[in-house]
C-alpha positions in Angstrom: 320.6 43.4 -132.0 320.4 40.2 -129.8 323.0 39.3 -127.8 324.4 36.2 -124.4 323.7 31.9 -124.8 319.6 31.3 -125.0 318.4 31.4 -122.2 317.5 29.0 -119.0 313.7 27.9 -121.5 311.8 24.6 -120.0 309.7 25.0 -123.1 306.8 26.3 -121.2 304.5 28.0 -122.6 302.1 30.6 -120.5 299.5 32.2 -122.4 299.7 34.8 -119.3 301.6 37.6 -117.5 303.7 37.6 -114.4 301.4 39.7 -113.3 297.8 37.6 -112.1 294.5 39.7 -113.0 293.4 40.6 -109.8 296.7 42.4 -109.0 295.9 43.9 -112.9 292.8 45.1 -112.2 293.4 46.9 -109.1 297.0 48.3 -110.8 295.5 50.1 -114.2 291.6 48.3 -114.2 289.1 46.3 -114.9 289.4 47.7 -118.9 293.0 47.9 -119.6 293.2 44.0 -117.6 291.1 43.4 -120.1 293.4 44.3 -123.0 297.0 43.5 -121.0 295.6 40.0 -120.9 294.5 39.8 -124.3 297.5 40.9 -125.4 299.4 37.8 -123.4 297.1 35.3 -125.3 296.9 36.5 -128.6 300.9 36.2 -128.1 300.4 32.3 -127.9 298.0 31.7 -130.5 300.4 34.2 -132.7 302.8 31.9 -131.1 300.8 29.2 -132.4 300.4 29.9 -136.0 303.7 30.7 -137.5 305.2 27.8 -136.0 302.4 26.6 -138.2 303.2 28.9 -141.2 307.2 28.6 -141.2 306.4 24.5 -140.4 308.8 24.8 -137.5 308.9 21.5 -136.4 309.2 21.8 -132.3 307.4 19.6 -130.8 304.1 22.4 -130.1 301.1 20.8 -128.4 298.6 22.8 -126.0 299.0 20.3 -122.9 297.1 22.7 -121.2 299.7 24.3 -117.7 299.1 22.9 -113.9 299.5 25.8 -110.8 300.0 23.9 -108.3 299.1 25.0 -104.4 302.5 25.1 -102.6 300.0 26.1 -99.5 296.3 26.0 -98.4 296.0 29.6 -99.0 296.9 29.2 -102.5 295.1 27.5 -104.0 291.7 29.8 -101.5 293.9 32.2 -103.8 293.8 30.2 -107.8 289.6 30.5 -106.9 289.3 33.2 -106.4 290.9 33.6 -109.8 289.4 31.0 -111.6 286.4 33.4 -110.6 287.6 36.8 -111.5 289.2 34.7 -114.9 285.3 33.6 -115.2 283.5 36.9 -115.8 285.7 39.3 -116.6 288.0 38.2 -119.0 285.9 35.2 -120.9 288.6 32.6 -119.8 287.9 29.4 -118.0 289.7 27.5 -116.2 289.7 24.3 -113.7 290.1 24.3 -110.1 291.0 20.3 -109.0 291.1 20.1 -105.5 293.7 18.7 -103.5 291.6 15.5 -103.0 291.5 15.1 -107.0 294.4 15.9 -108.5 296.4 12.7 -108.8 294.5 12.0 -112.0 296.3 15.0 -113.0 299.8 15.1 -111.2 301.6 11.6 -109.1 302.4 13.7 -106.6 301.1 14.8 -102.3 302.8 17.9 -102.4 300.2 20.5 -103.4 296.6 21.7 -101.9 294.7 21.6 -105.4 294.9 22.6 -109.3 294.0 25.3 -112.0 293.9 24.4 -115.2 295.3 26.4 -117.6 293.9 24.4 -121.4 295.1 27.5 -122.9 298.9 27.1 -122.0 301.2 24.9 -124.5 304.8 23.2 -124.3 307.7 22.9 -127.6 311.5 22.1 -128.0 312.8 25.8 -127.4 316.1 24.5 -129.2 314.3 23.8 -132.2 311.7 26.3 -132.2 315.1 28.8 -132.0 316.5 26.9 -135.3 313.5 27.0 -137.2 313.0 31.3 -135.7 316.4 31.6 -137.8 315.9 29.3 -140.3 312.1 31.3 -141.0 314.6 34.9 -140.9 317.0 34.1 -143.4 314.6 32.9 -146.2 312.5 36.0 -145.6 316.8 38.2 -146.3 317.6 38.9 -142.8 321.6 38.0 -142.6 322.2 36.4 -139.4 325.7 37.1 -137.6 327.1 34.9 -134.3 328.8 34.9 -131.4 329.0 39.1 -132.7 328.8 41.0 -129.2 327.1 44.8 -130.0 330.0 46.5 -127.7 328.2 50.7 -129.1 325.5 52.2 -130.6 325.8 55.3 -131.7 322.7 57.7 -133.8 324.7 58.9 -136.9 322.4 61.7 -138.7 318.7 59.8 -139.4 320.0 56.1 -138.8 322.4 54.7 -136.6 326.1 52.8 -136.8 326.8 49.7 -134.0 329.9 48.7 -133.5 330.7 44.9 -132.6 334.2 43.0 -132.3 333.5 41.9 -135.6 333.3 45.2 -137.1 330.3 48.1 -137.6 327.1 48.3 -139.1 325.9 51.4 -140.6 321.6 50.8 -139.9 318.6 53.2 -140.7 317.2 51.5 -137.3 318.1 49.5 -134.3 316.0 46.3 -131.9 317.2 46.0 -128.8 316.7 41.9 -127.9 318.7 41.4 -125.1 316.5 41.1 -122.9 317.8 39.8 -119.7 321.5 39.5 -121.1 321.1 44.1 -121.8 324.9 45.3 -121.5 326.2 48.3 -121.6 325.9 49.1 -125.3 322.7 49.3 -124.5 322.6 51.7 -121.5 319.2 53.1 -121.5 317.3 49.3 -121.3 320.6 47.9 -119.1 319.4 51.0 -116.3 315.4 49.5 -116.9 316.0 45.0 -116.9 317.5 43.5 -114.0 317.9 39.6 -114.8 317.7 37.2 -113.1 319.0 33.2 -112.8 316.9 30.5 -113.1 318.2 26.5 -113.3 316.5 23.6 -114.9 317.7 19.8 -115.3 317.2 17.2 -116.4 316.6 13.8 -114.9 317.3 10.6 -117.7 314.5 9.2 -119.6 311.4 7.9 -117.4 309.6 4.5 -118.7 306.6 5.8 -119.7 304.1 4.0 -117.2 306.3 6.0 -114.1 306.1 9.0 -116.8 302.4 7.7 -117.0 301.9 8.7 -112.9 303.9 10.9 -112.8 302.4 13.9 -115.1 299.6 11.3 -117.0 298.4 14.1 -119.4 301.9 15.9 -120.4 300.9 18.7 -119.3 303.1 21.8 -118.3 303.2 22.6 -114.2 304.6 25.4 -112.1 303.6 26.1 -108.2 302.7 29.0 -106.4 305.9 30.6 -104.6 307.9 33.3 -105.3 310.8 30.9 -105.2 308.6 29.0 -108.0 309.8 25.3 -109.3 308.4 24.7 -112.6 308.8 21.3 -114.6 307.6 19.4 -118.0 308.3 16.1 -119.9 309.8 16.4 -123.0 308.8 14.1 -125.4 311.9 11.4 -124.3 309.3 11.3 -121.2 313.1 13.0 -119.0 311.2 15.7 -116.4 312.9 18.6 -117.4 312.4 20.8 -113.5 313.6 24.1 -112.9 313.7 27.1 -110.6 315.2 30.1 -109.3 317.2 28.0 -107.4 319.4 30.5 -107.1 318.6 34.1 -107.4 322.3 35.6 -109.1 322.9 35.2 -112.3 324.5 31.5 -113.2 327.9 30.9 -113.3 329.8 27.9 -112.3 329.1 27.5 -109.0 325.9 28.7 -109.1 325.3 25.6 -111.1 326.3 23.3 -109.3 324.6 24.3 -106.3 321.3 25.3 -108.1 321.8 21.5 -109.5 321.8 20.1 -106.5 319.6 22.2 -105.2 316.8 21.4 -107.9 317.6 17.9 -107.9 316.6 18.0 -103.5 312.8 19.7 -104.7 312.6 17.5 -107.3 312.5 14.2 -105.4 309.9 15.6 -102.8 307.8 16.3 -105.2 308.5 13.1 -106.7 310.0 10.8 -104.2 310.2 8.2 -106.3 312.4 9.7 -108.8 315.3 10.5 -105.5 317.2 7.5 -107.2 316.6 9.1 -111.2 319.9 10.4 -112.4 320.1 13.2 -113.7 321.7 13.6 -117.0 322.0 16.8 -118.5 321.7 20.5 -116.5 321.9 24.6 -118.0 321.3 28.0 -117.1 321.0 31.2 -117.5 319.0 35.0 -117.4 315.3 35.5 -117.2 314.0 38.9 -116.8 312.2 42.0 -114.8 311.2 45.5 -114.9 310.3 47.1 -112.0 306.5 46.6 -113.0 306.9 43.0 -113.7 305.4 44.1 -117.1 306.8 43.2 -120.0 307.7 46.3 -121.9 308.1 47.5 -126.0 308.6 51.0 -127.7 311.6 53.9 -128.8 314.1 55.9 -126.6 314.4 59.9 -126.5 317.8 58.2 -129.0 315.7 56.3 -131.7 316.9 53.1 -130.4 313.4 50.6 -130.5 312.6 47.8 -128.0 311.3 44.7 -125.6 312.4 43.1 -123.1 311.2 42.4 -119.5 308.4 39.0 -120.1 309.6 38.0 -116.0 309.6 34.1 -117.5 307.0 34.2 -119.9 308.6 35.5 -122.7 308.9 32.5 -125.6 304.8 33.8 -126.8 305.4 37.4 -125.8 308.9 38.2 -126.9 307.9 36.8 -130.7 304.3 38.7 -130.0 305.9 41.9 -129.1 308.4 41.4 -132.0 306.6 40.7 -134.6 304.7 44.1 -133.5 307.8 46.2 -132.7 308.6 45.0 -136.7 305.5 47.4 -138.0 306.3 49.9 -136.1 309.7 50.1 -137.4 308.4 50.1 -140.6 305.6 52.9 -140.1 302.9 50.4 -139.4 300.1 50.6 -137.3 301.1 50.8 -133.3 299.3 47.9 -131.4 301.9 47.6 -129.5 299.7 46.7 -126.3 302.4 47.8 -123.4 303.0 50.7 -125.1 301.3 53.8 -122.4 303.0 52.1 -119.8 305.7 54.2 -118.3 308.9 52.3 -118.3 311.3 54.6 -116.0 314.7 53.2 -115.0 315.4 52.1 -112.0 316.7 54.3 -109.1 320.2 53.7 -108.0 320.8 50.7 -110.5 322.8 50.8 -113.7 322.5 47.5 -114.8 324.6 45.9 -112.0 322.1 44.7 -110.3 322.9 44.1 -106.4 319.9 44.0 -104.5 319.0 40.7 -105.8 321.0 39.0 -102.5 318.4 41.0 -100.6 315.2 40.6 -103.3 316.1 37.1 -102.7 315.8 37.2 -98.7 312.7 38.8 -98.7 311.0 36.5 -101.8 311.5 33.2 -98.9 310.6 35.0 -96.4 307.4 35.6 -98.2 307.0 32.2 -99.0 307.4 30.9 -95.2 305.0 33.7 -94.5 302.2 33.9 -96.6 
């Protein structure tokens, strides 16, 4: 069961988790950190294989990702992270100091880069359409614009009530992520939807695009109120970020588009006069511990959610792993052993987001 409009997808396919490897080690120990990081890496490989097997034309390309240091201290952190990745995870990234970063990105806004060559990019709309067609070829019946209203246990199965009728099912898998509502209260109390926003410029000349991102890598900076961006196949800059923490509304969309346009011009001054032709938004989804989670609630409902902006590959991968679980096959879900408790004083309506936004803005200022 899925729900909500398409996510605010920038088409970035990142190989890591929201939590960095040093945090994973400190919190869970080295061996567990390796398992979790391996799952994130495998998710990108699985996505690439699926796209090839199903012949999904979605502009998938492993251009790699640039982590951009917004402060000198962040670049020092990159250097330590690179050492840990190479030593403990057999993952080799490249460090680019500020004096050399113009070979990768046409801006003075950052203090150096870390290149992850394993990450990728795709056209998310084409991917979703291709995945839907693949599911239909496999026998799935898809019902768009049919929100679920409730899930009720009936004997050994379930009844899912929708606005267009009821469905009887032997098993229910909830994949609503940042759009989880009252139909799935157990999951709703455990996930936090956060607004994410994107603008798209008019197409740029080839020489301009080549100056900005000569190797067409996807980019994300090191702030908590981060920016993420890349070039589309027609040389538009897709520039996104947490311009507002609140779930999207027409007012927040307008304000966020203005904020992102200003921020984009600060990163790339030559885009100050370039037209913005599109803007869109949606919810990403976070959990209390910043890990994805998948499993089965006590009522027998299966779920997977909480990708923290890294869901293109991981949501696809966990969907496949949980399908095996539903069918009674081996449980290879890497997150099954981690507690996924409800958030205290929370019913799914994120009243605390303004406080969280203020806290993260403070961290960006002082760190």
